[in-house]
C-alpha positions in Angstrom: -50.7 -12.2 -0.9 -50.6 -8.9 1.1 -47.5 -10.3 3.0 -45.6 -10.8 -0.3 -46.5 -7.2 -1.4 -45.1 -5.8 1.8 -41.9 -7.8 1.4 -41.5 -6.6 -2.2 -42.1 -3.0 -1.2 -39.6 -3.2 1.6 -37.0 -4.8 -0.7 -37.7 -2.0 -3.3 -37.3 0.6 -0.7 -34.0 -0.9 0.6 -32.6 -1.2 -3.0 -33.5 2.5 -3.5 -31.7 3.5 -0.4 -28.6 1.6 -1.4 -28.6 3.1 -4.9 -29.1 6.6 -3.5 -26.2 6.2 -1.0 -24.0 4.9 -3.8 -24.8 7.9 -6.0 -24.2 10.2 -3.1 -20.8 8.7 -2.5 -19.9 9.1 -6.2 -20.9 12.8 -6.0 -18.6 13.3 -3.0 -15.7 11.7 -4.9 -16.3 13.9 -8.0 -16.4 17.0 -5.8 -13.2 16.0 -4.1 -11.4 15.4 -7.4 -12.4 18.9 -8.7 -11.4 20.6 -5.4 -8.0 18.7 -5.5 -7.5 19.9 -9.1 -8.1 23.5 -8.2 -5.8 23.2 -5.1 -3.1 21.9 -7.4 -3.5 25.0 -9.6 -3.2 27.3 -6.5 -0.1 25.5 -5.2 1.8 24.7 -8.4 1.3 28.2 -10.0 2.9 30.0 -7.0 5.8 27.7 -6.2 9.2 27.6 -7.9 9.3 23.8 -8.2 11.0 22.7 -11.4 9.2 19.4 -11.9 9.6 17.7 -15.3 6.4 16.9 -17.2 6.5 13.1 -16.4 6.8 13.8 -12.6 3.9 16.3 -12.8 1.7 13.9 -14.8 2.5 11.2 -12.3 1.5 13.5 -9.4 -1.8 14.3 -11.2 -2.7 10.7 -12.0 -5.4 10.4 -9.2 -7.0 13.7 -10.4 -6.9 14.0 -14.1 -6.1 12.2 -17.4 -2.7 12.5 -18.8 -3.9 15.0 -21.5 -5.4 17.4 -18.9 -2.3 17.1 -16.6 0.0 17.9 -19.5 -2.1 20.9 -20.6 -2.0 22.3 -17.0 1.7 21.7 -16.8 2.4 23.6 -20.0 0.1 26.5 -18.9 1.9 26.8 -15.5 5.4 26.4 -17.0 4.8 29.0 -19.7 4.2 31.6 -17.0 7.1 30.4 -14.8 9.6 30.4 -17.8 8.9 34.1 -18.1 9.4 34.7 -14.3 5.7 35.0 -13.6 4.1 33.3 -10.7 0.4 33.4 -9.8 -0.7 33.8 -6.2 -4.3 32.8 -6.1 -7.1 31.6 -3.9 -10.5 30.0 -4.4 -12.9 32.1 -2.4 -15.9 29.9 -3.2 -16.8 27.0 -5.3 -20.5 26.0 -5.8 -21.5 22.8 -7.5 -24.6 23.5 -9.6 -25.1 20.2 -11.2 -23.5 16.7 -11.2 -24.8 14.1 -13.6 -23.3 10.6 -13.5 -23.4 7.7 -16.0 -21.6 4.4 -15.3 -18.2 5.4 -16.5 -18.6 9.2 -17.1 -19.8 12.3 -15.4 -20.3 16.0 -15.9 -20.1 18.6 -13.2 -20.9 22.3 -13.5 -19.4 24.7 -11.0 -19.4 28.4 -10.2 -16.0 29.4 -8.9 -14.9 32.7 -7.4 -11.2 33.2 -7.5 -8.8 36.0 -6.6 -5.3 36.1 -8.1 -2.3 38.3 -8.8 0.9 37.7 -10.7 4.3 38.6 -9.5 7.6 38.6 -11.4 10.3 36.8 -9.4 13.0 38.3 -11.6 12.3 41.8 -10.4 10.4 40.8 -7.2 7.4 42.9 -8.1 3.7 42.5 -8.6 3.0 42.9 -12.3 -0.8 42.2 -12.3 -2.6 43.5 -9.2 -5.1 41.3 -7.3 -8.1 40.6 -9.4 -11.4 38.9 -8.6 -12.7 36.6 -11.2 -15.8 34.4 -11.6 -15.9 31.2 -13.7 -18.7 28.9 -14.6 -17.0 25.7 -15.5 -18.0 22.3 -16.9 -15.8 19.4 -15.9 -16.1 16.1 -17.8 -14.9 13.1 -15.9 -14.2 9.5 -16.6 -14.1 6.6 -14.2 -10.9 4.6 -14.5 -9.9 1.9 -12.0 -12.7 2.9 -9.7 -11.5 6.5 -9.6 -12.9 9.7 -11.2 -10.5 11.6 -13.4 -11.0 15.0 -15.0 -10.9 14.4 -18.8 -12.0 17.8 -20.1 -12.5 21.3 -18.7 -14.7 23.9 -20.5 -15.1 27.4 -19.2 -18.7 28.4 -19.9 -18.5 31.9 -18.5 -15.9 34.3 -17.2 -16.2 37.7 -15.6 -13.4 39.6 -13.9 -12.8 42.8 -12.1 -9.7 44.2 -13.8 -9.5 47.2 -11.5 -7.9 45.1 -8.8 -9.3 44.3 -5.4 -11.3 47.0 -3.7 
């Protein structure tokens, strides 16, 4: 009888380890997708690539849903059409909480950004370098064994409008 209990306890322990390592792997994937999304913002907002919306959405298909990709495209293009380009960097991103269900997840981050806008038409900085803090909630869905950002909600925003000191 004691021998059977030991076997059951060992099996339960092993199943727990497997479940924990799977959850840890999913958390890594979610973090990677969010970081890729933010890197895309940094790169696309400062470059003068004239992608059409279909090409942009296709480029984003491993990161975000079509709706989120289209929204980002429109935001970036609205600045570019007015000659404005954002030069930004993510100074720090901290993951506060990640909760996972089978096919959905939520992640809350604290993000520290620095950015400035320049006008390519006059080759001049039109908004000086500004430090900004965001607390963001990302909603994700799992599709074809990949995590995709399905919604982004800014929970808090603080910025230093005096420019970088």
